[in-house]
GUPAGU-390045 format. One record per residue (C-alpha): x, y, z; residue in three letters. Coordinates in nm, 2 decimals, always signed. Layout:
<vexzas>
VEXZA       X       Y       Z  residuo
VEXZA       X       Y       Z      ALA
...
</vexzas>
This chain:
<vexzas>
VEXZA       X       Y       Z  residuo
VEXZA   -0.01   +0.00   +0.01      MET
VEXZA   +0.28   +0.22   +0.07      LEU
VEXZA   +0.48   +0.13   -0.24      THR
VEXZA   +0.17   +0.24   -0.44      ALA
VEXZA   +0.11   +0.56   -0.25      ALA
VEXZA   +0.49   +0.65   -0.30      LEU
VEXZA   +0.48   +0.55   -0.67      ALA
VEXZA   +0.14   +0.76   -0.72      ALA
VEXZA   +0.38   +1.06   -0.57      ALA
VEXZA   +0.61   +1.08   -0.81      LEU
VEXZA   +0.58   +1.30   -1.10      PRO
VEXZA   +0.47   +1.16   -1.42      LEU
VEXZA   +0.81   +1.28   -1.63      HIS
VEXZA   +1.03   +1.10   -1.40      ALA
VEXZA   +1.29   +0.90   -1.70      ALA
VEXZA   +1.65   +0.87   -1.72      PRO
VEXZA   +1.76   +1.20   -1.94      ALA
VEXZA   +1.85   +1.12   -2.27      VAL
VEXZA   +2.03   +1.39   -2.51      ASP
VEXZA   +1.86   +1.29   -2.82      ARG
VEXZA   +2.18   +1.49   -3.01      HIS
VEXZA   +2.47   +1.28   -2.82      TRP
VEXZA   +2.25   +1.02   -2.94      SER
VEXZA   +2.27   +1.05   -3.28      LEU
VEXZA   +2.64   +1.13   -3.24      MET
VEXZA   +2.75   +0.83   -3.10      ALA
VEXZA   +2.50   +0.63   -3.36      GLY
VEXZA   +2.72   +0.82   -3.59      ARG
VEXZA   +3.01   +0.79   -3.52      MET
VEXZA   +3.07   +0.49   -3.32      PHE
VEXZA   +2.79   +0.27   -3.40      PRO
VEXZA   +2.94   -0.13   -3.33      LEU
VEXZA   +3.13   +0.01   -3.02      VAL
VEXZA   +2.81   +0.15   -2.86      THR
VEXZA   +2.64   -0.15   -2.97      SER
VEXZA   +2.82   -0.35   -2.67      ILE
VEXZA   +2.57   -0.32   -2.35      GLN
VEXZA   +2.88   -0.30   -2.04      PRO
VEXZA   +2.65   -0.55   -1.86      GLU
VEXZA   +2.69   -0.76   -2.08      ARG
VEXZA   +3.07   -0.74   -2.15      ALA
VEXZA   +3.29   -1.03   -2.14      PRO
VEXZA   +3.50   -1.04   -1.81      ALA
VEXZA   +3.81   -0.96   -2.07      ALA
VEXZA   +3.65   -0.62   -2.17      LEU
VEXZA   +3.52   -0.53   -1.81      ALA
VEXZA   +3.80   -0.53   -1.68      ALA
VEXZA   +3.98   -0.30   -1.94      VAL
VEXZA   +3.71   -0.11   -1.89      LEU
VEXZA   +3.75   -0.08   -1.50      GLU
VEXZA   +4.12   -0.01   -1.53      GLN
VEXZA   +4.04   +0.28   -1.76      ARG
VEXZA   +3.80   +0.39   -1.56      ARG
VEXZA   +4.04   +0.41   -1.25      LYS
VEXZA   +4.26   +0.59   -1.50      ARG
VEXZA   +4.01   +0.85   -1.62      LEU
VEXZA   +3.92   +0.90   -1.20      ASP
VEXZA   +4.27   +0.92   -1.15      ALA
VEXZA   +4.30   +1.23   -1.37      CYS
VEXZA   +4.03   +1.46   -1.14      GLU
VEXZA   +3.93   +1.61   -1.47      LEU
VEXZA   +4.26   +1.77   -1.55      ALA
VEXZA   +4.29   +1.82   -1.91      PRO
VEXZA   +4.65   +1.68   -2.03      LYS
VEXZA   +4.60   +1.41   -1.78      CYS
VEXZA   +4.19   +1.27   -1.87      LEU
VEXZA   +4.27   +1.30   -2.28      LEU
VEXZA   +4.62   +1.09   -2.24      LEU
VEXZA   +4.40   +0.84   -2.02      ALA
VEXZA   +4.12   +0.82   -2.27      ALA
VEXZA   +4.31   +0.77   -2.58      THR
VEXZA   +4.28   +0.40   -2.70      TRP
VEXZA   +4.56   +0.11   -2.69      THR
VEXZA   +4.61   -0.15   -2.93      ASP
VEXZA   +4.57   -0.35   -2.65      ALA
VEXZA   +4.24   -0.20   -2.56      ASP
VEXZA   +4.11   -0.18   -2.86      MET
VEXZA   +4.14   -0.59   -2.94      ASP
VEXZA   +3.95   -0.62   -2.62      ALA
VEXZA   +3.62   -0.44   -2.74      VAL
VEXZA   +3.64   -0.62   -3.08      ALA
VEXZA   +3.67   -0.96   -2.87      ALA
VEXZA   +3.36   -0.85   -2.72      ALA
VEXZA   +3.16   -0.84   -3.04      VAL
VEXZA   +2.91   -1.08   -3.10      PRO
VEXZA   +2.96   -1.35   -3.31      ALA
VEXZA   +2.63   -1.39   -3.42      SER
VEXZA   +2.39   -1.15   -3.59      GLY
VEXZA   +2.49   -0.83   -3.74      LYS
VEXZA   +2.55   -0.58   -3.50      PRO
VEXZA   +2.50   -0.20   -3.63      PRO
VEXZA   +2.84   -0.05   -3.81      GLY
VEXZA   +2.96   -0.40   -3.85      LEU
VEXZA   +3.13   -0.39   -4.19      ALA
VEXZA   +3.25   -0.55   -4.48      ASP
VEXZA   +3.56   -0.64   -4.34      ASP
VEXZA   +3.52   -0.78   -4.02      GLY
VEXZA   +3.44   -0.67   -3.66      ALA
VEXZA   +3.79   -0.63   -3.54      ARG
VEXZA   +3.85   -0.36   -3.84      ALA
VEXZA   +3.55   -0.17   -3.77      GLN
VEXZA   +3.63   -0.12   -3.39      VAL
VEXZA   +3.97   -0.02   -3.47      VAL
VEXZA   +3.84   +0.24   -3.72      ARG
VEXZA   +3.59   +0.37   -3.48      GLU
VEXZA   +3.81   +0.39   -3.16      LEU
VEXZA   +4.18   +0.53   -3.39      ARG
VEXZA   +3.87   +0.83   -3.49      GLY
VEXZA   +3.79   +0.89   -3.15      LEU
VEXZA   +4.16   +0.88   -3.08      ASN
VEXZA   +4.16   +1.18   -3.34      ALA
VEXZA   +3.88   +1.36   -3.21      VAL
VEXZA   +4.11   +1.38   -2.88      LEU
VEXZA   +4.39   +1.52   -3.08      GLN
VEXZA   +4.19   +1.75   -3.30      THR
VEXZA   +3.96   +1.91   -3.01      TYR
VEXZA   +4.10   +1.84   -2.74      GLY
VEXZA   +4.53   +1.88   -2.78      PHE
VEXZA   +4.47   +2.14   -3.07      GLY
VEXZA   +4.65   +1.85   -3.30      THR
VEXZA   +4.63   +2.00   -3.69      GLN
VEXZA   +4.32   +1.79   -3.84      SER
VEXZA   +4.39   +1.69   -4.23      ARG
VEXZA   +4.20   +1.99   -4.36      TYR
VEXZA   +4.26   +2.27   -4.09      PRO
VEXZA   +4.12   +2.54   -4.37      MET
VEXZA   +3.75   +2.38   -4.29      ILE
VEXZA   +3.75   +2.18   -4.01      ASP
VEXZA   +3.87   +2.16   -3.68      GLY
VEXZA   +3.86   +2.37   -3.35      PRO
VEXZA   +3.62   +2.72   -3.41      VAL
VEXZA   +3.90   +2.90   -3.13      GLU
VEXZA   +4.28   +2.93   -3.20      LYS
VEXZA   +4.48   +2.63   -3.02      VAL
VEXZA   +4.69   +2.87   -2.90      ASP
VEXZA   +4.49   +3.10   -2.73      GLY
VEXZA   +4.28   +3.09   -2.38      GLU
VEXZA   +3.97   +3.04   -2.58      GLY
VEXZA   +4.07   +2.73   -2.67      PHE
VEXZA   +4.18   +2.60   -2.30      LYS
VEXZA   +3.84   +2.74   -2.21      ALA
VEXZA   +3.67   +2.53   -2.43      SER
VEXZA   +3.84   +2.21   -2.42      VAL
VEXZA   +3.76   +2.24   -2.02      ALA
VEXZA   +3.38   +2.29   -2.06      ASP
VEXZA   +3.38   +2.04   -2.27      ALA
VEXZA   +3.52   +1.79   -2.01      ILE
VEXZA   +3.25   +1.95   -1.76      TRP
VEXZA   +3.00   +1.88   -2.00      LEU
VEXZA   +3.16   +1.48   -2.06      ALA
VEXZA   +3.15   +1.41   -1.69      ASP
VEXZA   +2.81   +1.55   -1.64      ALA
VEXZA   +2.68   +1.32   -1.96      GLY
VEXZA   +2.90   +1.05   -1.86      LYS
VEXZA   +2.59   +0.81   -1.76      HIS
VEXZA   +2.38   +0.87   -2.09      ASP
VEXZA   +2.33   +0.57   -2.26      PRO
VEXZA   +2.48   +0.63   -2.59      ALA
VEXZA   +2.80   +0.71   -2.39      VAL
VEXZA   +2.81   +0.49   -2.11      ARG
VEXZA   +3.08   +0.18   -2.25      LEU
VEXZA   +3.34   +0.43   -2.16      ASP
VEXZA   +3.38   +0.77   -2.05      PRO
VEXZA   +3.63   +0.84   -2.35      SER
VEXZA   +3.33   +0.87   -2.60      ILE
VEXZA   +3.13   +1.12   -2.42      ALA
VEXZA   +3.45   +1.30   -2.39      LEU
VEXZA   +3.45   +1.30   -2.77      ALA
VEXZA   +3.09   +1.42   -2.84      ILE
VEXZA   +3.15   +1.63   -2.58      ALA
VEXZA   +3.44   +1.78   -2.76      LEU
VEXZA   +3.25   +1.80   -3.06      ILE
VEXZA   +2.94   +1.92   -2.90      ASP
VEXZA   +3.16   +2.25   -2.73      ALA
VEXZA   +3.25   +2.32   -3.07      ASN
VEXZA   +2.92   +2.36   -3.21      GLU
VEXZA   +3.04   +2.11   -3.48      ARG
VEXZA   +2.65   +1.91   -3.55      ARG
VEXZA   +2.73   +1.84   -3.93      ASP
VEXZA   +2.74   +1.49   -3.89      ALA
VEXZA   +2.39   +1.44   -3.76      VAL
VEXZA   +2.26   +1.74   -3.89      LEU
VEXZA   +1.97   +1.59   -4.13      PHE
VEXZA   +1.86   +1.30   -3.93      GLU
VEXZA   +1.71   +1.11   -4.02      PRO
VEXZA   +1.85   +1.18   -4.33      LEU
VEXZA   +1.62   +0.95   -4.58      ASP
VEXZA   +1.27   +0.94   -4.38      GLN
VEXZA   +1.33   +1.33   -4.32      ALA
VEXZA   +1.46   +1.43   -4.68      HIS
VEXZA   +1.50   +1.15   -4.90      ASN
VEXZA   +1.15   +0.98   -4.84      ALA
VEXZA   +0.99   +1.05   -5.17      ALA
VEXZA   +1.30   +0.93   -5.43      PRO
VEXZA   +1.32   +0.65   -5.15      PHE
VEXZA   +0.98   +0.54   -5.21      ALA
VEXZA   +1.01   +0.56   -5.56      LEU
VEXZA   +1.32   +0.36   -5.53      ALA
VEXZA   +1.10   +0.09   -5.40      GLY
VEXZA   +0.93   +0.04   -5.74      LYS
VEXZA   +1.21   +0.10   -5.94      THR
VEXZA   +1.28   -0.17   -6.20      ASP
VEXZA   +1.71   -0.11   -6.22      TRP
VEXZA   +1.73   -0.34   -6.54      GLN
VEXZA   +1.53   -0.08   -6.75      ARG
VEXZA   +1.86   +0.20   -6.65      TYR
VEXZA   +2.17   +0.17   -6.80      ARG
VEXZA   +2.29   +0.38   -6.51      TYR
VEXZA   +2.10   +0.37   -6.13      SER
VEXZA   +2.21   +0.76   -6.09      ALA
VEXZA   +2.36   +1.06   -6.17      ILE
VEXZA   +2.59   +1.17   -5.91      ILE
VEXZA   +2.68   +1.56   -5.89      ILE
VEXZA   +2.95   +1.67   -5.63      PRO
VEXZA   +2.91   +2.06   -5.54      GLY
VEXZA   +3.18   +2.32   -5.53      VAL
VEXZA   +3.09   +2.53   -5.28      GLY
VEXZA   +3.12   +2.94   -5.35      PRO
VEXZA   +3.41   +3.10   -5.16      GLU
VEXZA   +3.17   +3.42   -5.12      ASN
VEXZA   +2.97   +3.37   -4.80      PRO
VEXZA   +2.68   +3.57   -4.97      ALA
VEXZA   +2.64   +3.33   -5.24      LEU
VEXZA   +2.41   +3.01   -5.20      SER
VEXZA   +2.50   +2.84   -5.50      ILE
VEXZA   +2.87   +2.88   -5.71      SER
VEXZA   +2.88   +2.93   -6.08      ALA
VEXZA   +3.04   +2.57   -6.13      ARG
VEXZA   +2.77   +2.39   -5.92      SER
VEXZA   +2.55   +2.54   -6.18      LYS
VEXZA   +2.76   +2.46   -6.47      LEU
VEXZA   +2.71   +2.07   -6.30      HIS
VEXZA   +2.36   +2.12   -6.28      LEU
VEXZA   +2.31   +2.23   -6.61      GLN
VEXZA   +2.47   +1.93   -6.79      LEU
VEXZA   +2.34   +1.66   -6.50      ALA
VEXZA   +2.02   +1.81   -6.65      ALA
VEXZA   +2.06   +1.76   -6.98      ARG
VEXZA   +2.22   +1.42   -6.94      ARG
VEXZA   +1.93   +1.32   -6.72      PHE
VEXZA   +1.69   +1.42   -7.03      ALA
VEXZA   +1.77   +1.08   -7.25      GLN
VEXZA   +1.60   +0.86   -7.00      GLY
VEXZA   +1.84   +0.61   -6.92      ASP
VEXZA   +1.94   +0.71   -6.56      VAL
VEXZA   +1.75   +0.64   -6.26      ALA
VEXZA   +1.80   +0.92   -6.01      PHE
VEXZA   +2.01   +1.21   -5.94      ILE
VEXZA   +2.21   +1.23   -5.64      ILE
VEXZA   +2.31   +1.61   -5.54      THR
VEXZA   +2.66   +1.59   -5.29      SER
VEXZA   +2.83   +1.80   -5.10      GLY
VEXZA   +2.76   +1.96   -4.72      ALA
VEXZA   +2.86   +2.30   -4.59      ALA
VEXZA   +3.20   +2.34   -4.68      VAL
VEXZA   +3.35   +2.65   -4.84      HIS
VEXZA   +3.42   +2.92   -4.69      PRO
VEXZA   +3.43   +2.76   -4.34      LYS
VEXZA   +3.16   +2.83   -4.13      GLY
VEXZA   +2.88   +2.87   -4.45      SER
VEXZA   +2.55   +2.75   -4.37      THR
VEXZA   +2.45   +2.68   -4.75      TYR
VEXZA   +2.49   +2.30   -4.81      VAL
VEXZA   +2.55   +2.23   -5.16      GLU
VEXZA   +2.36   +1.91   -5.18      ALA
VEXZA   +1.99   +2.10   -5.08      VAL
VEXZA   +2.11   +2.43   -5.29      GLU
VEXZA   +2.14   +2.18   -5.60      MET
VEXZA   +1.82   +1.99   -5.57      ARG
VEXZA   +1.64   +2.31   -5.49      LYS
VEXZA   +1.76   +2.41   -5.81      THR
VEXZA   +1.76   +2.11   -6.03      LEU
VEXZA   +1.38   +2.10   -5.89      VAL
VEXZA   +1.30   +2.54   -5.99      GLU
VEXZA   +1.50   +2.58   -6.31      ARG
VEXZA   +1.52   +2.22   -6.45      PHE
VEXZA   +1.19   +2.13   -6.33      GLY
VEXZA   +1.32   +1.77   -6.24      ILE
VEXZA   +1.10   +1.61   -6.01      PRO
VEXZA   +1.19   +1.63   -5.65      ALA
VEXZA   +1.08   +1.21   -5.65      GLU
VEXZA   +1.36   +1.15   -5.89      ARG
VEXZA   +1.67   +1.37   -5.66      ILE
VEXZA   +1.80   +1.25   -5.34      VAL
VEXZA   +1.99   +1.43   -5.14      ILE
VEXZA   +2.38   +1.33   -4.99      GLU
VEXZA   +2.44   +1.69   -4.75      PRO
VEXZA   +2.78   +1.55   -4.57      TYR
VEXZA   +3.01   +1.47   -4.80      ALA
VEXZA   +3.31   +1.78   -4.74      ARG
VEXZA   +3.57   +1.62   -5.06      HIS
VEXZA   +3.55   +1.45   -5.39      THR
VEXZA   +3.65   +1.11   -5.22      THR
VEXZA   +3.35   +1.13   -4.96      THR
VEXZA   +3.09   +1.25   -5.28      ASN
VEXZA   +3.18   +0.90   -5.35      LEU
VEXZA   +3.19   +0.73   -5.11      ARG
VEXZA   +2.85   +0.89   -4.98      ASN
VEXZA   +2.65   +0.85   -5.23      ALA
VEXZA   +2.68   +0.47   -5.25      THR
VEXZA   +2.59   +0.48   -4.94      ARG
VEXZA   +2.23   +0.65   -5.02      ARG
VEXZA   +2.24   +0.42   -5.32      LEU
VEXZA   +2.26   +0.07   -5.09      HIS
VEXZA   +2.00   +0.26   -4.84      ALA
VEXZA   +1.73   +0.29   -5.15      MET
VEXZA   +1.82   -0.08   -5.27      GLY
VEXZA   +2.03   +0.06   -5.60      ALA
VEXZA   +2.20   -0.24   -5.72      PRO
VEXZA   +2.58   -0.17   -5.61      LEU
VEXZA   +2.72   -0.38   -5.92      ASP
VEXZA   +2.55   -0.13   -6.18      LYS
VEXZA   +2.75   +0.19   -6.26      PRO
VEXZA   +2.63   +0.53   -6.21      THR
VEXZA   +2.78   +0.83   -6.36      LEU
VEXZA   +2.97   +1.15   -6.23      ILE
VEXZA   +2.86   +1.44   -6.45      VAL
VEXZA   +3.12   +1.71   -6.30      ALA
VEXZA   +3.35   +2.02   -6.47      ASN
VEXZA   +3.62   +1.91   -6.72      SER
VEXZA   +3.88   +1.96   -6.48      SER
VEXZA   +3.72   +1.77   -6.19      GLN
VEXZA   +3.60   +1.48   -6.41      SER
VEXZA   +3.98   +1.46   -6.51      ARG
VEXZA   +4.10   +1.46   -6.19      TYR
VEXZA   +3.84   +1.21   -6.07      ILE
VEXZA   +4.03   +1.00   -6.37      SER
VEXZA   +4.38   +1.04   -6.27      SER
VEXZA   +4.63   +0.82   -6.07      PRO
VEXZA   +4.68   +1.13   -5.81      GLU
VEXZA   +4.26   +1.05   -5.73      PHE
VEXZA   +4.30   +0.68   -5.71      ALA
VEXZA   +4.59   +0.69   -5.48      ALA
VEXZA   +4.41   +0.97   -5.26      ARG
VEXZA   +4.14   +0.73   -5.15      ASN
VEXZA   +4.31   +0.43   -5.00      PRO
VEXZA   +4.56   +0.77   -4.84      ALA
VEXZA   +4.24   +0.91   -4.64      GLU
VEXZA   +3.99   +0.67   -4.65      LEU
VEXZA   +4.16   +0.33   -4.66      GLY
VEXZA   +4.03   +0.16   -4.97      TYR
VEXZA   +3.85   +0.28   -5.29      ASP
VEXZA   +3.48   +0.33   -5.25      PRO
VEXZA   +3.44   +0.17   -5.60      GLY
VEXZA   +3.59   +0.17   -5.95      THR
VEXZA   +3.63   +0.46   -6.18      VAL
VEXZA   +3.56   +0.34   -6.54      GLY
VEXZA   +3.53   +0.53   -6.83      GLN
VEXZA   +3.55   +0.88   -6.90      ARG
VEXZA   +3.27   +0.95   -7.20      HIS
VEXZA   +3.34   +1.30   -7.23      SER
VEXZA   +3.53   +1.63   -6.98      PRO
VEXZA   +3.19   +1.60   -6.83      TYR
VEXZA   +3.09   +1.24   -6.74      GLU
VEXZA   +3.29   +0.95   -6.57      VAL
VEXZA   +3.15   +0.59   -6.51      GLU
VEXZA   +3.18   +0.52   -6.14      PHE
VEXZA   +3.10   +0.15   -6.04      THR
VEXZA   +3.04   +0.16   -5.62      PRO
VEXZA   +3.17   -0.07   -5.37      SER
VEXZA   +3.03   -0.22   -5.02      VAL
VEXZA   +3.37   -0.08   -4.91      ARG
VEXZA   +3.20   +0.26   -4.91      SER
VEXZA   +2.94   +0.15   -4.58      LEU
VEXZA   +3.26   +0.14   -4.33      ARG
VEXZA   +3.20   +0.38   -4.11      VAL
VEXZA   +3.48   +0.62   -4.02      ASP
VEXZA   +3.50   +0.92   -3.74      PRO
VEXZA   +3.84   +1.03   -3.82      TRP
VEXZA   +3.67   +1.26   -3.95      ASP
VEXZA   +3.42   +1.34   -3.69      PRO
VEXZA   +3.17   +1.58   -3.93      LEU
VEXZA   +3.08   +1.34   -4.19      ASP
VEXZA   +3.22   +0.93   -4.10      PRO
</vexzas>
């Protein structure tokens, strides 16, 4: 009777506080690692996690000590990989297996600690990295704020496996870099119409599953779309009118100039609909890519998500210099250097503006080395 009375007295809204933004970030950056439930961790991993917690607690929130203690060693990574269930397919499990994916995620986490915690230069400092100058007091204050934020949120269900996950996400959060989840749930909220049409598409009727249009950001922040992107769109609209391509994928984030609020993929779809009359249900947006390498990788991810056959070629439509670059040995070398693999096979160049590309399932590998587009 007393128990019932106490229960009745509890506030109706009483429930664990869950940060939906952190949940999205954890799922995008560390899908396989965060799928491991700590209470079900095998003894070997539980021991590693306990040792890590003791090291982190001993730092008493001192920044340098905490960042070093949060860094994952190869032995730590092996213990996490061994805990991935052998049966079924956990979220984020890639084509090259559990250990490879765990290593990608945790090395990516280490890279976040380096870039946003220690101030190590990012791969593309002109468009990525902390908002504060790393040699100033503002950067130190930002790191301290992120540490407090991580400590307050370390019991959030999305990050509870290890405090380093909360720390990495808090460092990104403190810099207001929401890029990786800005459009989530992407396909339900922004691509619902083309995805519904894809489910009814007879792919054998088409020579190409999609035209991929990489964006070129304007360097002037007052412009919503660059002249080169307009060129890409005009070329793509004319090519699409031939009728042998099923869909168009516009690809590009808000990249140039740094801090731009105009998302290339969104502006390009808007232009295709308004100026060329292409039906919106034929256009898929991919609003996360920040480089030509990830234009192709991320377009492959959207094709896979919509059920397109990955062995069917696509057609990349771009200006002549970018098209030539995509076909070059330099680009072929850049992919494994930056992504760790080729996102697909670059094929025949049919004109100065058109080059074939056949996607690969390797592009589904999540990699938070670039936390803005993992």
